[in-house]
Steps between C-alpha positions, in 0.01 A plus 500: 500500500789737581654424164170571328473835679857584402420424137198731510705780660758477226231560239344809661580842643428521873687815603163661587228282647260779600392836361351814648122502483353702212396860541157578638210392286308821433135491397474768234210737570313632194561871449430749223806630318599806704508827309740770617627293794799346324760732654349463848499120467864506395589731787335265751664195342842666522437565871432131554850429372664738750648305792451782753128538420269260682172694523348684203188717517297588190262790566249699298136604466216252480452376144848604386613142428681382815339155496579460130862592568530259795338222297745558218790480746369173643470350154859598424616264776365209291779538243869420556745608626325486840649353814213583735358180651164640613292773331185602689222738392227620739230765458460689829253792464333711766418339839741214440493187716839358610371143506363521147825645365681211669258255339585636155872478579454143624311414181796627296747304713296182472355454849186280509156662535468370858802716594272805484337392830817581695543819704661811352806445721546139390451590135768768535745242642427257217537764229822627654635147524460456124600845374802545727676221308416623150556802279148636455298782346177614669275739304214666694248698295303799629629577849301763688677476832828373644542121494720329759714247313590322826131452581447342158809280540696661216874530575642849454659521152870569526825493304581169666185310402457679164119499533263776387178653627307710246168676564260752345320779682334833434709667771862605464507552876419130548808412293711678763315329786562160341872574477520483120855556378358588159180698447372511142216730399258362241397808303198570283563462127630790298269636228660293222473168685153587627381565146658173384316301768170683440513434124563133562191468722267706278598315184553591137135484392366759747797735461472503122122516468522881449799724413440723805479220757879450554533862612203465736641170625822677601294736718328202663836333563632819659212498749624161625803674652747232393346234726518160325189369676297805389642489146411132468146523642406822320664373179295181512185704565570706185579200280146495361457878461512598132329842485625850577205553735603205716860616526404860579262374766779288651728804521226699671437223755869458577543874547266469796736249664668622813854634457796358696561382770454187296379271780171692476524608141551152353154377605308734267738400220428130554129570550491607137545134404228399747262763357558360152381150591203425276232443766408524867521122551867498406564792735329326791697183433826696504415671829404163648863387461605776742348296785803270488828589676782677322710275277247217544464229235123481439378164363298573187252221562407620849485862387256410223279302739485794740414737216224263394349471849519878541289541187775686313487251211135572436492384139468135606308297756742205510858524621633284214347739246624805692853373450497644148413847626759481778773389258427809289509726807830360631654516153392863462639594843829331415517680165432830676785422743259536792571136586820299457563130451559344840638164389367175646435408863438130561414455134249787487553801273515828691492873438660779703475877539796736492511668841457846345206380287340348810552828684330680213207257519456557874526874438215472249281319755536798734413755234154653525398361161547145629289523817283213380808276523646602840787275606663440837831321437748403771640193328850404617502783757626287794174549693468298821136591563203615301519873419244742635308608192167596652488811284516290183133409483498564126794266425422238235822302466734421788829309503695414814674198352860402577512642854539351850147540633410219743158605632205679339293593802301808403161550339589747223222665305561481126153528343643534147795260519512253210857366513706392801849348465639354825726230356856432618458632853542304824128484578398279791164643603224697326229626733139402433407865448775588256288440188179632655488834317627403153168431324638537144829311535554306176860370512665374820855367485619333824755276330845413635415546867617160624425578865135582434317195641136605478270741322285734710128435513448854374624401154148371434385864480696559179200416285637692197831313501590353159863402557648329808866396497603285798798328335806430718312566825495276808120478518383155607124533450273707279209644697148411389427874504674529163171373352378859506761595237266411215665741252840332528664453158847395616610288796866406536593237761842422351771364730289509814693220666302516826155492340308202642135593475280645227134482606286294270281703259721808550662490155168429330354817655734712285276494195696779323841338556720504187849438646567234765844380611584253775856368509717301739871426466488181703547617858131527578404132499212376710518234775532141377183396680301725268364259239248724328731722300383362166141552600582853612647575161183368341305748711731778390452406133124491546504852639733627230285341230213712620691825445385610156737799478820315595769587246841435659546200731822376659504227767808315619502227765191433709243719668308388803129573519322456830 
């Protein structure tokens, strides 16, 4: 055997028996080709190569292209030469949550999903343990306040470890607070680059439909103040305008926009694109997206189902038919740059809102002309208790999703409330009187509250409710009082691992039900002594067969009927 090994050795080269691991695998994020940012991108990239620069801050006004620039930088790490072993991208935004930033970092590193249940302190130790032994790049987008790298578990970049920390913000002062060795301003586009971008978004056909339009178009572009986001959205809005009257009208409308400071002035500029949406339905659907937190990936399917239950897709009576109308609406909002592609989450296509566009949408909801659509949005605001909004009796749509609220104990009076988002909190208890004075509530989202074990009896008073989402909650039994929800069109019981009891004849009482989901992943099995599961499923099928409007049905595993 030794001789055989010796023979093999003589035929091969074994000076090196191991190699360094390859550079970090970078998932390339889709990004539009940046216009006018080339020199800034190069400047930032050159800073990354400087050994004495560990922290780089990119600052500029909202809508100026900071996220585009940071995305472009991240994508550049996907091409050699690159000796960074870990490249991490995280969107931060206003009211950031340390634990959620850590979860995104852990996802990039490769920690399992169960790791997210650890404490912030333990997560920080785990992250530090990995990153302290590697040359890394961490890119944080949209910082509004100082972030403690030690609290996150990110080692301080230094000359010794060769790592980099790059972030974007609207505040130059924050760059100093974060200790950035290099601070790079992202400027608005000069007139030449602005005109180039505007022409690209308007298109050849509209610009050349009349000899005088190019000159008018230059005036419109000038009103966008060199802001790429405004140039893109206004340019898309003008892409179908082919008459002098339309272009003159656009100039007049944009003249009424507020002058700098831009953080206020940009909203009227973007509102021009909103005003040019073809109908009120599309406008309502756009504003509805503002209920979700900043930088949130909104699943298209769920968004469409909510629109349908709200009555926004009023051209159709069945959700499957309404899909055509919703596809057209989403496509139009994407084309107008009022929505962005949000990639896929767990196999579902998503859309997102640019933070400035979302701000513009919320600004519209507070304008006097939109009083019929009053919003109260505190999504992702780090609330630990329900806010005191007694003066908001006229509010129609309310979102308190993605907070840390544990108890809803009041009896708020919302006589006009139609929409209530409470998902992704830490709800444990909802008082019986909480829903007492919400007679017109149509959509209620309680999903992703795993500690919520029971529904209050008062939920039976929501007789106008058409959509009830209880997915990913810890509820073990559905109350018989739900029978009073006779207008229900959607009921989602997905991933309710603790659910053990659905009263018999409850499902069959929802005569208007069109969407019904009931899923288990395998950890909600019933006791072995229960020998009537098959019969229970037969009862379920009998009740479902009686629902004449049922359109979308998903059932996994077994449901127990008592």
